[in-house]
N, C-alpha and C positions, 0 to 999 in steps of 0.2 A: 504494500500500500504506500502511496506517495501522498504526503500532506504538505501543502504550502501555507505559510503564514506571512501575511503582509500587513504593513501599517496603513494600507489603503482602507477606505470605507467599503462596506459590503456592496453598495451599488456599483462601485468601480470594479471590484473583484468579479462580481456576477456578470457584468457586461463583457469583461475580458475573457471569461471562461465559458460563455454560452455555447461556443462551437466545439469545446473540448469534450470529447466523449471517452476519455481514456481511463476513467475511474479515479482521477486525481481529486483529492478533497482540498478545497480552498478555504482558508480561514481568514477573515478580516479581523485585524486587531488594532483598530485606530487608537485605542487607549494604551497600547503598548504593554499590556499586562503579561501576555504570554512571552512576548519578545524580551521584556525585562527579566522574567523568571529564568530564562536561559542565558542571561548576560549578553544579549545581542544588540543593545543600544549602542550606536556609534557615537562616542563622546568627542570625536574629532570634528564634528560638524556643529559649530556653535550657533549658526543661524537657523538651523532646522534639525528636527529629530528624525534620524533614519535608523533602520535596522541594518546590522551588518549581515551580509549574505553568509549563510552557513548550511552545511549538510549534516544532518544529525540522523544516526541510525539507532532506532529504538526497537528493542526486542519485544516478543509477545507479552512479556510481563511488565512492559512499560519502562524497563531499565535502559539507560543510554549505553549502547555498545561502543560507539565511536562518534566523534564530532570533528568535522573538518571546518576550521575557521582560521582566517588569516587577518592580519592587521590592515591589509590593503583591500578595500571593498571591490576593487577591480579584479582581484584574483579570486576565482571561484572553482570549485570542483565541477568539471564538465559532466554532462549526462553520460558520455562514453566512459569517463573515469569511474563514475558511480556504478554503472552497470558492470564494468570490469571488476571492481572490488566485490560486488555481490556475487558474480559468477565464479570468481576465484575462491570465494569463501574467506577472503583475507580478514574480514571482520571477526570471524570466529577464531582465527589464529592469533589475534593480538591480545 
């Protein structure tokens, strides 16, 4: 299962995901409660509040297995890298 969390409002998230039929769950978090819980608020942006991009792997019990997070918001784990890690089972080996 893939879940995305954004600081955007639900109206904006819903409009951008109307054509997506891939089973991805989109969560709007404009109050930043979930984003803050995972420590993903970008403190380097003084003029606006943004979430730092992150890829978090959570197991069936809700435990975080791995988290990929960089200091530079421009660097993200690509979809190909994510799928590669899942297929190789690298998350269970760490």
